[in-house]
N, C-alpha and C positions, 0 to 999 in steps of 0.2 A: 574226788567226791567223797561224802562225811556221811554216814547213817548214826542216828542214835536211838539207841534202847533203851527204856525208861522203865523201871517199875518203881509202884506206889511206895515200895519199902526197902527197896535198894538203888545205890549211886548211879546215875547216867555211865554208861561205858561206850566211849566212839571208837569206831573203829575205820583205817581208811580202807578202801574200794579199788584195787588196781583198774585202770581207766581202759585197757585195750580188751576186746571180748575175749580175744581166743585165751589171755589169761585166767579171764574169770570162769571160761569154761574149763580149765587145767584145776583152778581152786573149787571150782563146783564138784567135779570128779572126785577130788581125794577127801571133799567132807561128806561125802556121800555113804561113806561106811557103814555106820550103825544104823541108818535111816532106811534100808531096803523096803520096810513097810510102808513107807510115804512118798519115796520118790522112786522112779525107775533106776534099773543098775544102769552103770556106767556106758555099755554099747547102746543103751537107749536114751542118752543123755539129748544127742541130738535130735531125735525122734519129738522128745519132750519141748525141746525149744521150739522146733517147725512147730507144733501144735498150737503152742502160745502165740506164736508169731501169725499164724493164719486165722486164729482169734481176732486179733486185734487188726489184722488188713483188711478183715471181713466186716469189722463194726463201720457201720455208715452216720451214725449219730453219736452224741455224748451219751445215750441212754444204753447203745449198744457196747459203747467202749467201757462204761461203769460194770455193764454185765461179764464182760470178757474180763476183767482185771478182775472182778469178785470172784469169777469161778476161779481164775487160777491161781489166786493167794487163798482161795481154801483147800486148795489141794496141799499147799504148804501148811497152813495154819487152822487151828478153829479160835475163832475171834469173834466179839461182839459187834462192832462196826469198822467200818470202811470210811474215810472223809478223804477230799481231795479238795483242794485250795488252787484255785488257778489265779495267777496274775493278771489283772487288768484295770480298765476304769469304767465300773469297779471292780474289786477284785468279787471272787466267785466261790462258794464254798458250797458243795455237794457232800451229804450225810447220808451214806446206803449203810444202815442199820444191818444187822442177820438176826436180831431177835428185839423185842422191845425193850426200850432202854429208859430209864426214870430221867427226870429233868436236870438233878444233880447231874447222872453220868453225863448226860449232852452237854451242861454248865462246864464239867472240867476238861470235856473232848476239845470245846473250842477255848479254853484259855492254855489249854497244852499247844494246839495247833497255833494259837494268837504268838505265845513264846519261840515257837520255833519259826513263824516266818520273821517276828524283829530278830532273830538272829541271823537270819540272811539278806535283811534289809528290804524286806515289802516294804513297800510304801503305805503312808496313813494305816498303820495298823493299831485297832484296838478292840477289847474284849465285845463292847459295845455293837460297834460296827459290823463285825465279822457274824454276832448274832441275828443282825437284822439282815444281813445278805445272805444266810444260810438256806439251802435247799434241801427238803428231805426226799431223797429217793430212793424209797423202801420198794425192795422187791415184792412178790405176791408170797412167798414162803417166809415171810417174817411173822405170817399171821399166827404162827404156831402158837397154842395154848401155856399163859403164865398167869398165875392169880396177880393182882393189884401189888399186895404187899411184897411178891418176888419181886418184882419190878421195882418199887422204891426202894427196895435193897439194892440194888445193884451199884455198883462203884466201880470207879477204874482200878486194876491191879496191875497191868500192863499198858505199855506204849509203845509205839514206835512210828518215827518221822523218817522221811526221806526226801530228797529233791528230786522233782520232774525236771529234767535237763533236757533241751533239744539245741544241739552244737555249741556245747559249753555255755548256753541261755537256760537260766535257771526260770522255768514259765510257771512253778507250782511246788506242789508240797503233797506227798502223799502219806497218810497217816493211818495207821492201825491201832486198835485199841480192844482190850479184853478186859473181863472182871476177874480173870486168874491171874496169879502172878508166875512171871518167867514163861509165859505163853510163847514168847516170840525167842526162839532159839538164834543166837548169834552166828552158828554155822551156816544158817541160811541168807544171811546177811547180802551174801555174794548174787546169791540165785534171785532175791528179793529185788536186787538193783537192776538185774538183766529185764526182770520184769517192769518195772518202773520205769526202764528206757522204752520199751517198748509202749507201754502206756502212754508216755509221755509223747513219742512222737505219734502216735494216734490221735490224742487229743488235738496237737497241732495241727493235723492232717485235718481232723473235724472241721477244727477253727477256721482254717483256710478258706477250706470249704463254703462253711455257713459264710463267711466273709464274702467270697465270689460269689455264692448265690444271692448273697443280698446285694451286691453289685450288678448282679444280672437283672434282678426285680427291680431295683432302681432306673436301670436302663430302659428296661421294658415298659416301665411307667412312663420313662420321659419320651421314649417312641410314639407310645399311644397318645402321649399327652400332645406331642409334635406333631402326630397325624390327625389329631381332634384339631388343633390349629390351622392346619394348612387345608384342612376341609372345610373348615366355618370359613376361611379368607375370601372376602369379595374379589379380592386382587387376582390376578392369574400368576402362579408361580412355576417357573422351572428350573431346574438344577441341571449342569452338566457336567461334564466330565475335564479333564484337560484338553481334551481333543474337539470339545465341541458339541459331543454327543449327547442327547436329552437321556438323561436317568432317572430322573422322574418329574412328576408333573401333577398338579391339585386337577379338582373335577373342573375348576375355574377356568383353568388356562384350556383343559381338555373343551369345554363349551364355548370358549371364546374362539379358541383356534377352527372351530369347526366350523363356524360361519364363512369361513374365507377359505381354508384349503382343506376341509376334510378332518378325518381324525389323524391326529398325530401319536405316535406309538413309540414307547420307550427304546432306546437303540440306534436311532435314526440321528444323522448328524443335520445342523441344522444348516452349514453350508449347502449338501447336498439337496436340503429341503428346500432351498432356495434355487438351486439352480433346477431341479424336477418343475416346481412351478413357476418358475423365471418370473417372479415377481417383485420391484423393487423394495418393498418395506421388508421382506425377508431378506433379502441382501442386506439392509439397513443392520436388522435385527442379528445377523452373523456377523459382521463388521463391529459391532458394540460387544460380542461376547468374545471377539478375538482382543480387543483393546482389554477388556477386563482379564482374559488372560497374560496380559504382559503387564497387570498390577494396575490398571487404572481402573477407576470408576465411572460409569457412564450415567448421570441423571437426568431424568425426563426427557430423553429425547424422542420428538414427535413422530409417529409413524402412520402414514397414509394407508389403511390396510385396505381398503374396498369403497367401492361408490354404490351403495344403493339404490342411487336416483334421485335422491333428495339433495336439497341444496348444499348439505354439510356432508361428507364424505363419512365412512367410518373412520375414527382417528382414535388413535392408542399413544398412553406413555409408556415407555418403555425405560428401565433404570435396571444395571448390570453392575454388579459388583462381583472382585474376586473372592473364592472360598480358598481358604490357607488350610494347609494340615495344622489339625489340633497338638499333634506333637512337636512342631515348629522344626522336623527334620528337613522336611522340601522347602526351599526358600521362594519357588516359584508356584503358582496356585494351582490348587489340583482341580479345580472345576470353577463354574461360575454359578451366583443365582442370579435368574431373571424374574423381574418383576413386571409383569403387564397391567396397564388401569388403562379402562374404557372410558374415553372422556368424549365418547361422542354426544352423549345426552349435554353435558355443559358445553360444548362447543356450538348446538343446535342452539339451547338459550342465549349462548353469547351473539351467536348470529342475530337472533330475534332482538337481542337488545341494541345489537349496531343498527340493524335495519330500522329499528325505531330511532335512533338518534338520525341517521340518516336522514330519514324522511321530516323529522323535525327541525333538523338544520337546511334542509331544501325549504322547508316550508316557511322559516325563517329570514331565509336570504331575499325572498320577493319583497316584503314589507321593509326589510332593511336599505334595501338599495331604492327603494321609495322614498323612506326616510332621509337616506344620504342625500340623492338628487335633489328632492325639494328643500331641504337644509340649505344645500350649496347655492342654490336658485335663488333662495330668500337672503342670502348671504351678499349675494351678488348684486340683489336689486337694493339692498339698503346701502351698500358701499358705493351705488354709484349715483344713489340719492342725496348721501353725505358728499361725496364728492361735486355735484352739480351745486349743492346748498352754499359749499365753502368756494366756489369759483364765481356767483353772483352775489354772494353778500361780503360786504366789507370785513376785512379783519377788525375793525374797532367794533361791528356789531356783533361778531360771533361769540356765540355764550363759552365757556369755558369746557362743555361737555354736553353734547349734543345726546338728546332722550336715544336716538338711533344707535350710540356707542353702545347704550346698555342691553339694546336688542341684541348687537353684533357678538358682544362678550358670552349672552347667554346661547346665540345660535353655535358659537364655538365650542361651546362644551357638549351641547348636543351632538356637534359633527365627532366632536373626539370622542367620546362614549360609544357611538354608533360605530365609527372604526375599529372602536374595541371589541364590542360584540361582533362585526361582521369578523374579524380576526379569530374570534374563538369560535364562532359556525364554521369557518375553513379550516382550524386546526381538528374539529372534529369528523369534518368530512374527509381531511387527508388521514386522521386515524382509520377510518372505516375502510377507505381505500388501503391503506397498508395493511390492514388486517386480513385482508380478503384478497391479496396478491393484485389489485386492481390501480395500482400505483403507475400513471401511464410517464413517461420522460420524451419529450420531444427535442431530440437533438438539434443541434446547428452549431455552427462554427463563431467564437467569440473571443475576445482578448481577455483573460482571468483578470488582468492589472487594471483593465476598464472598469471591469464590475467592480470590483473591491473599493476604487476610488469612488465610483460614484455612490456606493454605498455608505463609504464613510462619510461622505458627504452630505448624506442626506440623514444620518445618525447625529453627526456633528450638531447640524441646525439646530436639532431638537435640544440640546442641552448647551449650557454655557458653563457647566463645575468641570469639565471633562476636554482632556484634549488626547483628539485621539491622531496618533503617527502613525502613518502608512509606511511600510519598508518593502520594497521590491528588491530580490537580489536576483532575478532571472529577467534575460532579455527577452526571450520569446517566451510571452504568457499565450501563444493562440491553444486554445482548449475546444474539445467537441463534448459538447453537455448540454443538458437542459438548462437555458442562461436564468429563466424565471425562478427555476426550485433552486439553482446554487445560489441566486441573491435571495432566495429566503431561509437558506441553511446561514449565509455571514449576517444576514438581517438578524436572525434571532440569537447565534452568538454574541452578535455587539449589542443588542438591547438587553440581555443578560449581563454584558460587561458592565452597561451604564447603571442599569437597575440594581446591581449588588456591588454597586461603588459608591455609595450614598454620600461621603464626602468629595467625591470628584476626584483629579487626579488622574493621571497618564492612563492611556489604553493604546498597547501595541497591536498592531495588524501585520505580519511579514507574511510575503509569499518567496518559496525557495522551491528547488527543484528536490524533490523526494527520493534520494538513494537507499535501494535495496534489492535484494537479491531477486525479489518479484519482479522488478525491473532492470533484468539484467545489462541492456545497452543504454546508457544515459547520455549519449552524444548528443550535441545539437541537431545533427542529421536524422537521429531517429525521434520515433513517434512513440516508441515504447519505453514512455516514464511517466513519473505523476509529478504533480506539484501538492506541496507542502503548503498548509496555511493554517498560520497560527494566530490566536488572539489571546494575549495577555493583560490582565487587569492587576489593580493592587486594592481590592477590595476585601469582601469579609471573608472568603476562603470557602472551602468545603473541608469538614471533618473528614478523616480517613474513613469511616463506617460508611458514610455515604458514598464514597467514590464509585463503589461496584455497583450502584444502584441508580448513579443518576440519570442515566438512559433509558430507564424500564417507564412505562407509559403510567400516569397518572400519580406517577413518583414525585412527592414534593418534599423536603426538607424541612421539619418541623421544628423549630427550635425560637428561642427570644430573639435572635436575629434576622431570621425570616420570614417571622411571623407579620409582618408588617407588607409583605410585597404580595400581590395580587398571581393569579395563574392557577392552571388545574392540571400542570404537571405533565402537559404533552408536546410543548416546543422543543424538546431536547429528543425526546421519542422520535416525532417526526423529523427531525434535524438529522438523526443517527441511520433512520429509513431512508432518505433522500441520498444520503453520503455513501450508502452501502449498495443501493439500487444503482449506482454510479460504478461500483467496482472497487470504492475506496473503503477507506475505514477511518474512525473517529475515537478519540479518547481526550480522556481529562488527567491533568495534574495540579496538584494543591498542596501548598506549605500546611495546611491546617488553617485553622480559625484565625481570620485577621491577616494570613499569610498571602493572599490574591489567589488567581486561577489561570492557569493557560489550558483553551481547548485547543486540540489539533485534529486536523481531519485533512486525507490525503483525495485528491480527484485525477485518475487517471487521465493522461494528453487524448487519448483517444478511447471509445468504448471499447470493453472486452468484447469478442468474437466467441 
């Protein structure tokens, strides 16, 4: 550590200060000899240091540190001003005058401090910046009377600069200035260095305390902001710990849960709450929290929370996400965040729409049945008339085309469009049944291979561009299922294969035994296995971003290659529901656009019990 004493009329003198405190104390006692009128005697040395130490320890902010430093230094020297430069971004300069100072005096002080700062590599130091950032911290006693002429005549006679260090790190500079020459005795440098160390530690402590208080204030503001957000949320929000115990919940959660299970208090386990109330939705909620504690995210799981007597029961969607330690020390979640959304109102609106569609669909079936029946009747009558005419009229007298032939073509179009509309109505009705769990299966025993063969023949008869190949790899294809519904599934998938292979080509229908751990016994003598049906085409294919949504209701792939095809996006949705109602699975694979598509579905040989 080095201290520099400067006089306006003498050269600077640099003195090395011993670093250990005990050495400083010994030097202090040796230098006290002829200054007994200003410093306590040797036996009182420790008491003096104890007093100044208490002053700095008691300082709670920068103002009190400045006053403790000023009081202590004034017991050693009589000076005009004390300055403290603190390193920071930006740097800070505090000027503590002991008497009124002239503008020139202050300017010369700042110049001296700037030079000292540059000498110890303070960042970005110049006089203009230091002048702009200077704070005047004048004590009350500075208001002593001096004439303006006396003030203007003041100029720096002596100066003293010493680094402020904490743990060998320079945090600033302590500077003293006086009008008189030789004010600062070099014999007191060691004592002043000790005082500077006290001041540096006190200033660093205050800085850390201010930073800590600022962080606490920021944290409190964030906490209040978060509480405001949680209070204003319409969704119910719960937070649990790593044991599934509720640690926090907002008002929306209290209101929502009170409708079905009364008040939910902080500190109760969700699994215990489920056991106390014995309600399925609470067990599902507790299981969702357990999954999140394993690191998984549960999204939009439906909970039927209660039946209020209406057609639509109280329905919630629950999403649960794991809550991780912000420090990253713990790998496992330290809790979960649960969000409950009441979707009962939207379910009621959806039910009303479904009922409307169902009523309209039923109303459409009657005229459609009549139109279809009368169209078929007219077609048969005209066909009989044409056949009778051709039988009774010599071929030489028969015209190239009978007028009735035009009528037959027109009626065929009417019949085709009627059947198309009838299929659409059936899909809408099936959608309503599936949506509200009213899809009823009529089980019967039949051979799945025979059903596939008849469906393939029917679809093959409607297309000349495609070649449909049936590959049966199982000897016994007996299955117990709803024949009409399985035929609907195969028909939908084959129709799609034909529709989305506009340039023709081969379509392969394959039937094989489904080998999976779900059906452990796959011997021919056992009924506990499933069949796997696959339908492959070489058409336009499906791009990867659509594969996860292809079975959603009303989902249609919208691009240049599919825009020409009709449909409302219910066929695959209904197909999936029928397969899953039988206890099977359905999925799709594609090599992307122009790569063809393969649909797979499984059907258990016997119904699940």
